[in-house]
ZADO-1210 file (C-alpha; in nm, 4 decimals, padded with zeros to 6 digits):
<atoms>
<atom x="-04.7328" y="03.8898" z="05.3251" code="UNK" pos="1"/>
<atom x="-05.0476" y="04.1269" z="05.2899" code="UNK" pos="2"/>
<atom x="-05.2016" y="04.3253" z="05.5650" code="UNK" pos="3"/>
<atom x="-05.5096" y="04.2425" z="05.7573" code="UNK" pos="4"/>
<atom x="-05.6828" y="04.5505" z="05.6017" code="UNK" pos="5"/>
<atom x="-05.6054" y="04.4221" z="05.2574" code="UNK" pos="6"/>
<atom x="-05.7391" y="04.0803" z="05.3411" code="UNK" pos="7"/>
<atom x="-06.0648" y="04.2215" z="05.4806" code="UNK" pos="8"/>
<atom x="-06.1339" y="04.3884" z="05.1282" code="UNK" pos="9"/>
<atom x="-06.0358" y="04.0536" z="04.9446" code="UNK" pos="10"/>
<atom x="-06.2663" y="03.8490" z="05.1457" code="UNK" pos="11"/>
<atom x="-06.5780" y="04.0518" z="05.0153" code="UNK" pos="12"/>
<atom x="-06.4768" y="03.9474" z="04.6472" code="UNK" pos="13"/>
<atom x="-06.3968" y="03.5769" z="04.7214" code="UNK" pos="14"/>
<atom x="-06.7505" y="03.4228" z="04.7209" code="UNK" pos="15"/>
<atom x="-06.7867" y="03.5613" z="04.3659" code="UNK" pos="16"/>
<atom x="-06.4865" y="03.3287" z="04.2616" code="UNK" pos="17"/>
<atom x="-06.6407" y="03.0082" z="04.4116" code="UNK" pos="18"/>
<atom x="-06.9550" y="02.9534" z="04.1926" code="UNK" pos="19"/>
<atom x="-06.9562" y="02.5768" z="04.2474" code="UNK" pos="20"/>
<atom x="-06.8847" y="02.5519" z="04.6290" code="UNK" pos="21"/>
<atom x="-07.2168" y="02.4328" z="04.7291" code="UNK" pos="22"/>
<atom x="-07.2203" y="02.1625" z="04.4661" code="UNK" pos="23"/>
<atom x="-06.8596" y="02.0487" z="04.5566" code="UNK" pos="24"/>
<atom x="-06.9217" y="01.9676" z="04.9158" code="UNK" pos="25"/>
<atom x="-06.8223" y="01.6182" z="05.0122" code="UNK" pos="26"/>
<atom x="-07.0164" y="01.4029" z="05.2698" code="UNK" pos="27"/>
<atom x="-06.8045" y="01.5051" z="05.5619" code="UNK" pos="28"/>
<atom x="-06.8275" y="01.8856" z="05.4639" code="UNK" pos="29"/>
<atom x="-06.8556" y="02.1358" z="05.7606" code="UNK" pos="30"/>
<atom x="-06.8834" y="02.5092" z="05.7472" code="UNK" pos="31"/>
<atom x="-06.5196" y="02.5136" z="05.8440" code="UNK" pos="32"/>
<atom x="-06.4227" y="02.3709" z="05.5118" code="UNK" pos="33"/>
<atom x="-06.5831" y="02.6753" z="05.3404" code="UNK" pos="34"/>
<atom x="-06.4224" y="02.9211" z="05.5783" code="UNK" pos="35"/>
<atom x="-06.0736" y="02.7840" z="05.5088" code="UNK" pos="36"/>
<atom x="-06.1468" y="02.7920" z="05.1318" code="UNK" pos="37"/>
<atom x="-06.2593" y="03.1461" z="05.1422" code="UNK" pos="38"/>
<atom x="-05.9596" y="03.2575" z="05.3664" code="UNK" pos="39"/>
<atom x="-05.7389" y="03.0895" z="05.1328" code="UNK" pos="40"/>
<atom x="-05.8516" y="03.2514" z="04.8265" code="UNK" pos="41"/>
<atom x="-05.8502" y="03.5961" z="04.9841" code="UNK" pos="42"/>
<atom x="-05.4885" y="03.5342" z="05.0768" code="UNK" pos="43"/>
<atom x="-05.4241" y="03.4706" z="04.6985" code="UNK" pos="44"/>
<atom x="-05.6343" y="03.7728" z="04.5884" code="UNK" pos="45"/>
<atom x="-05.4388" y="03.9857" z="04.8360" code="UNK" pos="46"/>
<atom x="-05.1081" y="03.8501" z="04.7489" code="UNK" pos="47"/>
<atom x="-05.1563" y="03.8976" z="04.3876" code="UNK" pos="48"/>
<atom x="-05.2045" y="04.2785" z="04.4478" code="UNK" pos="49"/>
<atom x="-04.8549" y="04.3098" z="04.6047" code="UNK" pos="50"/>
<atom x="-04.5231" y="04.3040" z="04.4224" code="UNK" pos="51"/>
<atom x="-04.2866" y="04.0071" z="04.4486" code="UNK" pos="52"/>
<atom x="-04.2279" y="03.6785" z="04.2856" code="UNK" pos="53"/>
<atom x="-04.4565" y="03.5006" z="04.5116" code="UNK" pos="54"/>
<atom x="-04.6533" y="03.2004" z="04.3699" code="UNK" pos="55"/>
<atom x="-05.0131" y="03.2000" z="04.4459" code="UNK" pos="56"/>
<atom x="-05.1588" y="02.8516" z="04.5323" code="UNK" pos="57"/>
<atom x="-05.3852" y="02.7505" z="04.8110" code="UNK" pos="58"/>
<atom x="-05.2673" y="02.5643" z="05.1216" code="UNK" pos="59"/>
<atom x="-05.4587" y="02.2806" z="05.2912" code="UNK" pos="60"/>
<atom x="-05.5990" y="02.3531" z="05.6241" code="UNK" pos="61"/>
<atom x="-05.4459" y="02.1354" z="05.9104" code="UNK" pos="62"/>
<atom x="-05.7829" y="02.0387" z="06.0633" code="UNK" pos="63"/>
<atom x="-05.8440" y="01.8231" z="05.7697" code="UNK" pos="64"/>
<atom x="-05.5513" y="01.5928" z="05.7907" code="UNK" pos="65"/>
<atom x="-05.4191" y="01.6133" z="06.1379" code="UNK" pos="66"/>
<atom x="-05.1014" y="01.7639" z="06.0172" code="UNK" pos="67"/>
<atom x="-04.7953" y="01.5377" z="05.9407" code="UNK" pos="68"/>
<atom x="-04.8952" y="01.3266" z="06.2540" code="UNK" pos="69"/>
<atom x="-05.2190" y="01.2388" z="06.0799" code="UNK" pos="70"/>
<atom x="-05.0351" y="00.9698" z="05.8668" code="UNK" pos="71"/>
<atom x="-04.9215" y="00.7877" z="06.1559" code="UNK" pos="72"/>
<atom x="-05.2393" y="00.5951" z="06.1947" code="UNK" pos="73"/>
<atom x="-05.1636" y="00.3949" z="05.9145" code="UNK" pos="74"/>
<atom x="-04.8908" y="00.2123" z="06.1271" code="UNK" pos="75"/>
<atom x="-05.1264" y="00.1521" z="06.4200" code="UNK" pos="76"/>
<atom x="-05.0296" y="00.4550" z="06.6125" code="UNK" pos="77"/>
<atom x="-05.3171" y="00.6534" z="06.8052" code="UNK" pos="78"/>
<atom x="-05.3130" y="01.0154" z="06.6782" code="UNK" pos="79"/>
<atom x="-05.4989" y="01.2348" z="06.9438" code="UNK" pos="80"/>
<atom x="-05.6342" y="01.5882" z="06.8670" code="UNK" pos="81"/>
<atom x="-05.5346" y="01.8307" z="07.1289" code="UNK" pos="82"/>
<atom x="-05.7118" y="02.1392" z="07.2648" code="UNK" pos="83"/>
<atom x="-05.4995" y="02.3759" z="07.0701" code="UNK" pos="84"/>
<atom x="-05.5661" y="02.2054" z="06.7284" code="UNK" pos="85"/>
<atom x="-05.2446" y="02.0139" z="06.6908" code="UNK" pos="86"/>
<atom x="-05.2187" y="01.6427" z="06.6981" code="UNK" pos="87"/>
<atom x="-05.0175" y="01.4161" z="06.9335" code="UNK" pos="88"/>
<atom x="-04.9145" y="01.0773" z="06.8284" code="UNK" pos="89"/>
<atom x="-04.8785" y="00.7916" z="07.1061" code="UNK" pos="90"/>
<atom x="-04.5642" y="00.6241" z="07.0175" code="UNK" pos="91"/>
<atom x="-04.5784" y="00.2475" z="06.9410" code="UNK" pos="92"/>
<atom x="-04.4617" y="-00.0262" z="07.1900" code="UNK" pos="93"/>
<atom x="-04.0815" y="-00.0433" z="07.1393" code="UNK" pos="94"/>
<atom x="-04.1111" y="-00.4236" z="07.0223" code="UNK" pos="95"/>
<atom x="-03.8768" y="-00.4791" z="06.7162" code="UNK" pos="96"/>
<atom x="-04.0573" y="-00.8003" z="06.6159" code="UNK" pos="97"/>
<atom x="-04.4059" y="-00.6376" z="06.6239" code="UNK" pos="98"/>
<atom x="-04.2961" y="-00.3385" z="06.4349" code="UNK" pos="99"/>
<atom x="-04.1096" y="-00.5350" z="06.1796" code="UNK" pos="100"/>
<atom x="-04.4189" y="-00.7538" z="06.1130" code="UNK" pos="101"/>
<atom x="-04.6547" y="-00.4734" z="06.0974" code="UNK" pos="102"/>
<atom x="-04.7977" y="-00.3711" z="05.7396" code="UNK" pos="103"/>
<atom x="-04.9380" y="-00.0227" z="05.6786" code="UNK" pos="104"/>
<atom x="-05.3122" y="00.0113" z="05.6170" code="UNK" pos="105"/>
<atom x="-05.4490" y="00.1424" z="05.2943" code="UNK" pos="106"/>
<atom x="-05.3498" y="00.5266" z="05.2849" code="UNK" pos="107"/>
<atom x="-05.7163" y="00.6272" z="05.2071" code="UNK" pos="108"/>
<atom x="-05.8195" y="00.5136" z="05.5563" code="UNK" pos="109"/>
<atom x="-05.5923" y="00.7563" z="05.7182" code="UNK" pos="110"/>
<atom x="-05.6826" y="01.1019" z="05.8855" code="UNK" pos="111"/>
<atom x="-05.4217" y="01.2336" z="05.6599" code="UNK" pos="112"/>
<atom x="-05.6326" y="01.1463" z="05.3557" code="UNK" pos="113"/>
<atom x="-05.8757" y="01.4197" z="05.4502" code="UNK" pos="114"/>
<atom x="-05.6165" y="01.6432" z="05.2667" code="UNK" pos="115"/>
<atom x="-05.6810" y="01.4687" z="04.9314" code="UNK" pos="116"/>
<atom x="-06.0613" y="01.5211" z="05.0144" code="UNK" pos="117"/>
<atom x="-06.0236" y="01.8851" z="05.0786" code="UNK" pos="118"/>
<atom x="-05.8009" y="01.9423" z="04.7630" code="UNK" pos="119"/>
<atom x="-06.0735" y="01.7621" z="04.5421" code="UNK" pos="120"/>
<atom x="-06.3507" y="01.9869" z="04.7061" code="UNK" pos="121"/>
<atom x="-06.1469" y="02.3166" z="04.6641" code="UNK" pos="122"/>
<atom x="-06.0563" y="02.2394" z="04.3059" code="UNK" pos="123"/>
<atom x="-06.4170" y="02.1531" z="04.2009" code="UNK" pos="124"/>
<atom x="-06.5541" y="02.4503" z="04.4060" code="UNK" pos="125"/>
<atom x="-06.3203" y="02.6999" z="04.2176" code="UNK" pos="126"/>
<atom x="-06.3479" y="02.5112" z="03.8739" code="UNK" pos="127"/>
<atom x="-05.9843" y="02.4425" z="03.8780" code="UNK" pos="128"/>
<atom x="-05.8812" y="02.8207" z="03.9032" code="UNK" pos="129"/>
<atom x="-05.6103" y="02.7832" z="04.1647" code="UNK" pos="130"/>
<atom x="-05.2939" y="02.5964" z="04.1962" code="UNK" pos="131"/>
<atom x="-05.2392" y="02.3968" z="04.5406" code="UNK" pos="132"/>
<atom x="-04.9538" y="02.3392" z="04.7887" code="UNK" pos="133"/>
<atom x="-04.9042" y="02.0208" z="04.9692" code="UNK" pos="134"/>
<atom x="-05.0292" y="01.9993" z="05.3274" code="UNK" pos="135"/>
<atom x="-04.7410" y="01.9644" z="05.5759" code="UNK" pos="136"/>
<atom x="-04.5689" y="01.6177" z="05.5447" code="UNK" pos="137"/>
<atom x="-04.2828" y="01.4740" z="05.7302" code="UNK" pos="138"/>
<atom x="-04.0153" y="01.2707" z="05.5554" code="UNK" pos="139"/>
<atom x="-03.9376" y="00.8984" z="05.6586" code="UNK" pos="140"/>
<atom x="-03.7121" y="00.9629" z="05.9466" code="UNK" pos="141"/>
<atom x="-03.9089" y="01.2259" z="06.1168" code="UNK" pos="142"/>
<atom x="-04.2359" y="01.0149" z="06.0636" code="UNK" pos="143"/>
<atom x="-04.0462" y="00.7430" z="06.2431" code="UNK" pos="144"/>
<atom x="-03.9730" y="00.9781" z="06.5032" code="UNK" pos="145"/>
<atom x="-04.3326" y="01.0263" z="06.5741" code="UNK" pos="146"/>
<atom x="-04.3860" y="00.6333" z="06.5689" code="UNK" pos="147"/>
<atom x="-04.1211" y="00.5260" z="06.7911" code="UNK" pos="148"/>
<atom x="-04.0366" y="00.8441" z="07.0082" code="UNK" pos="149"/>
<atom x="-03.7155" y="01.0093" z="06.9843" code="UNK" pos="150"/>
<atom x="-03.5219" y="00.8084" z="07.2207" code="UNK" pos="151"/>
<atom x="-03.6141" y="00.4767" z="07.0806" code="UNK" pos="152"/>
<atom x="-03.5482" y="00.6015" z="06.7449" code="UNK" pos="153"/>
<atom x="-03.1881" y="00.7146" z="06.8293" code="UNK" pos="154"/>
<atom x="-03.1234" y="00.3775" z="07.0151" code="UNK" pos="155"/>
<atom x="-03.2396" y="00.1782" z="06.7202" code="UNK" pos="156"/>
<atom x="-03.0094" y="00.3516" z="06.4962" code="UNK" pos="157"/>
<atom x="-02.7455" y="00.1559" z="06.6900" code="UNK" pos="158"/>
<atom x="-02.9234" y="-00.1218" z="06.8243" code="UNK" pos="159"/>
<atom x="-03.1899" y="-00.2325" z="06.5640" code="UNK" pos="160"/>
<atom x="-03.0503" y="-00.0775" z="06.2210" code="UNK" pos="161"/>
<atom x="-03.2163" y="-00.3635" z="05.9898" code="UNK" pos="162"/>
<atom x="-03.5505" y="-00.3161" z="06.1550" code="UNK" pos="163"/>
<atom x="-03.5336" y="00.0560" z="06.1453" code="UNK" pos="164"/>
<atom x="-03.4445" y="00.0500" z="05.7802" code="UNK" pos="165"/>
<atom x="-03.7326" y="-00.1877" z="05.6912" code="UNK" pos="166"/>
<atom x="-03.9578" y="00.0422" z="05.8730" code="UNK" pos="167"/>
<atom x="-03.8171" y="00.3523" z="05.7050" code="UNK" pos="168"/>
<atom x="-03.8932" y="00.1747" z="05.3641" code="UNK" pos="169"/>
<atom x="-04.2612" y="00.1155" z="05.4629" code="UNK" pos="170"/>
<atom x="-04.2973" y="00.4753" z="05.5524" code="UNK" pos="171"/>
<atom x="-04.1296" y="00.5944" z="05.2297" code="UNK" pos="172"/>
<atom x="-04.3822" y="00.3797" z="05.0057" code="UNK" pos="173"/>
<atom x="-04.6713" y="00.5362" z="05.2042" code="UNK" pos="174"/>
<atom x="-04.5477" y="00.8820" z="05.1565" code="UNK" pos="175"/>
<atom x="-04.4885" y="00.8131" z="04.7816" code="UNK" pos="176"/>
<atom x="-04.8389" y="00.7025" z="04.7381" code="UNK" pos="177"/>
<atom x="-04.9871" y="00.9878" z="04.9362" code="UNK" pos="178"/>
<atom x="-04.7966" y="01.2443" z="04.7456" code="UNK" pos="179"/>
<atom x="-04.9055" y="01.1060" z="04.4111" code="UNK" pos="180"/>
<atom x="-05.2671" y="01.1086" z="04.5296" code="UNK" pos="181"/>
<atom x="-05.2381" y="01.4612" z="04.6525" code="UNK" pos="182"/>
<atom x="-05.0663" y="01.5501" z="04.3010" code="UNK" pos="183"/>
<atom x="-05.3603" y="01.3877" z="04.1100" code="UNK" pos="184"/>
<atom x="-05.6214" y="01.5620" z="04.3233" code="UNK" pos="185"/>
<atom x="-05.4611" y="01.9182" z="04.2525" code="UNK" pos="186"/>
<atom x="-05.4681" y="01.8374" z="03.8687" code="UNK" pos="187"/>
<atom x="-05.1081" y="01.7057" z="03.8386" code="UNK" pos="188"/>
<atom x="-04.9089" y="01.9886" z="03.9876" code="UNK" pos="189"/>
<atom x="-04.8158" y="02.0473" z="04.3504" code="UNK" pos="190"/>
<atom x="-04.6090" y="02.3136" z="04.5119" code="UNK" pos="191"/>
<atom x="-04.4245" y="02.3329" z="04.8242" code="UNK" pos="192"/>
<atom x="-04.6086" y="02.4327" z="05.1320" code="UNK" pos="193"/>
<atom x="-04.3049" y="02.5826" z="05.3090" code="UNK" pos="194"/>
<atom x="-04.1810" y="02.7527" z="04.9731" code="UNK" pos="195"/>
<atom x="-04.2974" y="03.0923" z="04.8471" code="UNK" pos="196"/>
<atom x="-04.1590" y="03.1245" z="04.4860" code="UNK" pos="197"/>
<atom x="-04.0499" y="02.7904" z="04.3918" code="UNK" pos="198"/>
<atom x="-04.2859" y="02.6020" z="04.1590" code="UNK" pos="199"/>
<atom x="-04.3714" y="02.2443" z="04.0964" code="UNK" pos="200"/>
<atom x="-04.1707" y="02.1015" z="04.3927" code="UNK" pos="201"/>
<atom x="-04.3555" y="01.9749" z="04.6890" code="UNK" pos="202"/>
<atom x="-04.2086" y="02.0062" z="05.0308" code="UNK" pos="203"/>
<atom x="-04.1103" y="01.7432" z="05.3108" code="UNK" pos="204"/>
<atom x="-04.0132" y="01.8159" z="05.6582" code="UNK" pos="205"/>
<atom x="-03.6716" y="01.6998" z="05.7655" code="UNK" pos="206"/>
<atom x="-03.6461" y="01.8154" z="06.1139" code="UNK" pos="207"/>
<atom x="-03.4551" y="01.5471" z="06.3019" code="UNK" pos="208"/>
<atom x="-03.1354" y="01.6113" z="06.0584" code="UNK" pos="209"/>
<atom x="-03.0340" y="01.8707" z="06.3286" code="UNK" pos="210"/>
<atom x="-03.0254" y="01.5934" z="06.5955" code="UNK" pos="211"/>
<atom x="-02.7983" y="01.3461" z="06.4240" code="UNK" pos="212"/>
<atom x="-02.4568" y="01.3341" z="06.2633" code="UNK" pos="213"/>
<atom x="-02.4027" y="01.3571" z="05.8984" code="UNK" pos="214"/>
<atom x="-02.3087" y="00.9779" z="05.8762" code="UNK" pos="215"/>
<atom x="-02.6522" y="00.9027" z="06.0401" code="UNK" pos="216"/>
<atom x="-02.8367" y="01.1181" z="05.8157" code="UNK" pos="217"/>
<atom x="-02.6664" y="00.9637" z="05.5058" code="UNK" pos="218"/>
<atom x="-02.7640" y="00.6349" z="05.6029" code="UNK" pos="219"/>
<atom x="-03.1021" y="00.6629" z="05.7467" code="UNK" pos="220"/>
<atom x="-03.2607" y="00.9593" z="05.5994" code="UNK" pos="221"/>
<atom x="-03.0914" y="01.0764" z="05.2576" code="UNK" pos="222"/>
<atom x="-03.1616" y="00.7463" z="05.0592" code="UNK" pos="223"/>
<atom x="-03.5515" y="00.7472" z="05.1460" code="UNK" pos="224"/>
<atom x="-03.5626" y="01.1205" z="05.0528" code="UNK" pos="225"/>
<atom x="-03.3991" y="01.0403" z="04.7192" code="UNK" pos="226"/>
<atom x="-03.6427" y="00.7488" z="04.6578" code="UNK" pos="227"/>
<atom x="-03.9455" y="01.0032" z="04.7230" code="UNK" pos="228"/>
<atom x="-03.8056" y="01.2346" z="04.4801" code="UNK" pos="229"/>
<atom x="-03.7284" y="00.9885" z="04.2019" code="UNK" pos="230"/>
<atom x="-04.0935" y="00.8545" z="04.2453" code="UNK" pos="231"/>
<atom x="-04.2875" y="01.1598" z="04.2985" code="UNK" pos="232"/>
<atom x="-04.0882" y="01.4337" z="04.1275" code="UNK" pos="233"/>
<atom x="-03.8726" y="01.7573" z="04.2498" code="UNK" pos="234"/>
<atom x="-03.9157" y="01.8320" z="04.6065" code="UNK" pos="235"/>
<atom x="-03.7982" y="02.0877" z="04.8661" code="UNK" pos="236"/>
<atom x="-03.7138" y="02.0273" z="05.2343" code="UNK" pos="237"/>
<atom x="-03.8226" y="02.2496" z="05.5488" code="UNK" pos="238"/>
<atom x="-03.5865" y="02.1996" z="05.8319" code="UNK" pos="239"/>
<atom x="-03.5444" y="02.4063" z="06.1658" code="UNK" pos="240"/>
<atom x="-03.2079" y="02.3840" z="06.3216" code="UNK" pos="241"/>
<atom x="-02.8787" y="02.3434" z="06.1680" code="UNK" pos="242"/>
<atom x="-02.8423" y="02.2181" z="05.7961" code="UNK" pos="243"/>
<atom x="-02.4548" y="02.2889" z="05.7429" code="UNK" pos="244"/>
<atom x="-02.3509" y="01.9054" z="05.7970" code="UNK" pos="245"/>
<atom x="-02.6126" y="01.7514" z="05.6091" code="UNK" pos="246"/>
<atom x="-02.6367" y="01.9929" z="05.3021" code="UNK" pos="247"/>
<atom x="-02.3340" y="01.8356" z="05.1071" code="UNK" pos="248"/>
<atom x="-02.5190" y="01.4956" z="05.1103" code="UNK" pos="249"/>
<atom x="-02.8476" y="01.6612" z="05.0062" code="UNK" pos="250"/>
<atom x="-02.7060" y="01.8269" z="04.7157" code="UNK" pos="251"/>
<atom x="-02.6189" y="01.4954" z="04.5688" code="UNK" pos="252"/>
<atom x="-02.9881" y="01.4347" z="04.4974" code="UNK" pos="253"/>
<atom x="-03.0817" y="01.5593" z="04.1713" code="UNK" pos="254"/>
<atom x="-03.4493" y="01.6108" z="04.2838" code="UNK" pos="255"/>
<atom x="-03.3760" y="01.8487" z="04.5617" code="UNK" pos="256"/>
<atom x="-03.4828" y="02.2006" z="04.4463" code="UNK" pos="257"/>
<atom x="-03.4947" y="02.4020" z="04.7783" code="UNK" pos="258"/>
<atom x="-03.3992" y="02.4221" z="05.1483" code="UNK" pos="259"/>
<atom x="-03.6258" y="02.6047" z="05.3809" code="UNK" pos="260"/>
<atom x="-03.5703" y="02.7058" z="05.7309" code="UNK" pos="261"/>
<atom x="-03.4747" y="02.9794" z="06.0040" code="UNK" pos="262"/>
<atom x="-03.1584" y="03.1466" z="05.9440" code="UNK" pos="263"/>
<atom x="-02.9995" y="03.2121" z="06.2881" code="UNK" pos="264"/>
<atom x="-02.9789" y="02.8589" z="06.3631" code="UNK" pos="265"/>
<atom x="-02.7408" y="02.8238" z="06.0708" code="UNK" pos="266"/>
<atom x="-02.4374" y="03.0130" z="05.9234" code="UNK" pos="267"/>
<atom x="-02.6005" y="03.1760" z="05.6251" code="UNK" pos="268"/>
<atom x="-02.2712" y="03.2370" z="05.4466" code="UNK" pos="269"/>
<atom x="-02.1623" y="02.9006" z="05.4935" code="UNK" pos="270"/>
<atom x="-02.5011" y="02.7755" z="05.3386" code="UNK" pos="271"/>
<atom x="-02.4474" y="02.9837" z="05.0537" code="UNK" pos="272"/>
<atom x="-02.0928" y="02.8569" z="05.0023" code="UNK" pos="273"/>
<atom x="-02.2057" y="02.5117" z="05.0143" code="UNK" pos="274"/>
<atom x="-02.5063" y="02.5416" z="04.8122" code="UNK" pos="275"/>
<atom x="-02.3103" y="02.7297" z="04.5163" code="UNK" pos="276"/>
<atom x="-02.6408" y="02.8364" z="04.3560" code="UNK" pos="277"/>
<atom x="-02.7481" y="02.4658" z="04.3057" code="UNK" pos="278"/>
<atom x="-03.0576" y="02.5022" z="04.4925" code="UNK" pos="279"/>
<atom x="-03.2832" y="02.7953" z="04.6361" code="UNK" pos="280"/>
<atom x="-03.2325" y="02.8869" z="05.0082" code="UNK" pos="281"/>
<atom x="-03.5795" y="02.9683" z="05.1326" code="UNK" pos="282"/>
<atom x="-03.4812" y="03.1962" z="05.4447" code="UNK" pos="283"/>
<atom x="-03.7184" y="03.2747" z="05.7420" code="UNK" pos="284"/>
<atom x="-03.6845" y="03.5109" z="06.0081" code="UNK" pos="285"/>
<atom x="-03.6441" y="03.3008" z="06.3396" code="UNK" pos="286"/>
<atom x="-03.9300" y="03.2589" z="06.5653" code="UNK" pos="287"/>
<atom x="-04.0301" y="03.0350" z="06.8678" code="UNK" pos="288"/>
<atom x="-03.6582" y="02.9740" z="06.9732" code="UNK" pos="289"/>
<atom x="-03.4320" y="03.0794" z="07.2449" code="UNK" pos="290"/>
<atom x="-03.3792" y="03.4676" z="07.2629" code="UNK" pos="291"/>
<atom x="-03.0113" y="03.4233" z="07.1341" code="UNK" pos="292"/>
<atom x="-03.1251" y="03.2922" z="06.7958" code="UNK" pos="293"/>
<atom x="-03.3893" y="03.5905" z="06.7576" code="UNK" pos="294"/>
<atom x="-03.3515" y="03.8836" z="06.5575" code="UNK" pos="295"/>
<atom x="-03.3821" y="04.2210" z="06.7446" code="UNK" pos="296"/>
<atom x="-03.5773" y="04.3745" z="06.4658" code="UNK" pos="297"/>
<atom x="-03.6900" y="04.3270" z="06.1099" code="UNK" pos="298"/>
<atom x="-03.4178" y="04.5593" z="05.9840" code="UNK" pos="299"/>
<atom x="-03.1385" y="04.3399" z="06.1321" code="UNK" pos="300"/>
<atom x="-03.2709" y="04.0458" z="05.9819" code="UNK" pos="301"/>
<atom x="-03.3287" y="04.1792" z="05.6198" code="UNK" pos="302"/>
<atom x="-02.9875" y="04.3628" z="05.6133" code="UNK" pos="303"/>
<atom x="-02.8375" y="04.0476" z="05.7090" code="UNK" pos="304"/>
<atom x="-02.9830" y="03.8539" z="05.4158" code="UNK" pos="305"/>
<atom x="-02.9038" y="04.1465" z="05.1734" code="UNK" pos="306"/>
<atom x="-02.5319" y="04.1524" z="05.2935" code="UNK" pos="307"/>
<atom x="-02.4594" y="03.7928" z="05.3000" code="UNK" pos="308"/>
<atom x="-02.6293" y="03.6168" z="04.9926" code="UNK" pos="309"/>
<atom x="-02.4074" y="03.6533" z="04.6759" code="UNK" pos="310"/>
<atom x="-02.5920" y="03.7546" z="04.3635" code="UNK" pos="311"/>
<atom x="-02.5305" y="03.3972" z="04.1997" code="UNK" pos="312"/>
<atom x="-02.7416" y="03.2382" z="04.5057" code="UNK" pos="313"/>
<atom x="-03.1146" y="03.2124" z="04.4442" code="UNK" pos="314"/>
<atom x="-03.2883" y="03.3028" z="04.7735" code="UNK" pos="315"/>
<atom x="-03.6486" y="03.3741" z="04.8837" code="UNK" pos="316"/>
<atom x="-03.7744" y="03.5497" z="05.1883" code="UNK" pos="317"/>
<atom x="-04.0949" y="03.6981" z="05.3124" code="UNK" pos="318"/>
<atom x="-04.1500" y="04.0617" z="05.3462" code="UNK" pos="319"/>
<atom x="-04.4586" y="04.1927" z="05.5145" code="UNK" pos="320"/>
<atom x="-04.6605" y="04.4536" z="05.3489" code="UNK" pos="321"/>
<atom x="-04.5837" y="04.6924" z="05.6348" code="UNK" pos="322"/>
<atom x="-04.2052" y="04.6442" z="05.5621" code="UNK" pos="323"/>
<atom x="-04.1948" y="04.6963" z="05.1940" code="UNK" pos="324"/>
<atom x="-04.0556" y="05.0491" z="05.2098" code="UNK" pos="325"/>
<atom x="-03.7888" y="04.9242" z="05.4639" code="UNK" pos="326"/>
<atom x="-03.6874" y="04.6514" z="05.2188" code="UNK" pos="327"/>
<atom x="-03.6853" y="04.8737" z="04.9223" code="UNK" pos="328"/>
<atom x="-03.4618" y="05.1387" z="05.1002" code="UNK" pos="329"/>
<atom x="-03.2117" y="04.8689" z="05.2270" code="UNK" pos="330"/>
<atom x="-03.2083" y="04.7008" z="04.8579" code="UNK" pos="331"/>
<atom x="-03.1471" y="05.0204" z="04.6859" code="UNK" pos="332"/>
<atom x="-02.8760" y="05.1556" z="04.9276" code="UNK" pos="333"/>
<atom x="-02.6667" y="04.8490" z="04.8475" code="UNK" pos="334"/>
<atom x="-02.6729" y="04.9267" z="04.4575" code="UNK" pos="335"/>
<atom x="-02.9231" y="04.6371" z="04.3554" code="UNK" pos="336"/>
<atom x="-03.0915" y="04.6785" z="04.0496" code="UNK" pos="337"/>
<atom x="-03.4317" y="04.5710" z="04.1325" code="UNK" pos="338"/>
<atom x="-03.6643" y="04.6505" z="04.4367" code="UNK" pos="339"/>
<atom x="-04.0307" y="04.5493" z="04.5097" code="UNK" pos="340"/>
<atom x="-04.1876" y="04.8787" z="04.3761" code="UNK" pos="341"/>
</atoms>
């Protein structure tokens, strides 16, 4: 992660790399679009000056698509922008007959379609010079959580399983359509927003797996993720909370390439034992959780990753520019052959 000082220097060079920016502006363009593009390109330039296996690719700013909540308007839910920039989904009335009868609107009418428009703009403005990461997108079960609310979702697992499965099927179709549209806008290749080094694998959020049993995950989430992978290509999963009980089922999907999340909510040694090098483990330092899940300092987090992950397990983690020497020192003290020098 580049320092702010490096970013300032790179911002000064950015506009020279966007010769067609003015010509590429769509009807709904605002100065915020250009600002986001300049910032994104500056981060790519800064990142390329640093060591590491990071893949330079532009992210899509959340204000253009309403985050993963933005796609919920296709199912008749009201998506409300909050003062902090986040979006809130007003859950649908818990009427099984009404929800069962509802057909999603055309994806291009969604708030989330703004992500496709932004990628088209950024791709044209830069003359195709940069790759892209997919905007944040929830998987089918998490999207159903937005549409129904968590209490109703968990109740319907038992009380309305057939209705829930049909809803998940419709959500899956919409996500496939949207991912393909994003891939097309990006020139065919799309990288995961939650992944740093993994290439050619888009990302989906599967947060609710931490709330359910392995059996519920196997019935109500895993098959739909597999359908998306078969239709749209290799993918990774971002999931806060615990993965252990759902990882064995996830590993049965040949399209799964990586799992991303925070590490203290999991047993990293167990994750490595379960994964056995089959997928990349993308490990982040725990943030925005109870203090018992926080690391006391950066050193303890990096030491834990280096001590626990075996050589045969692919792993990625992010190191701030200010912590590069710390990482290299820890790396070399353990007799590792390569450091970020």
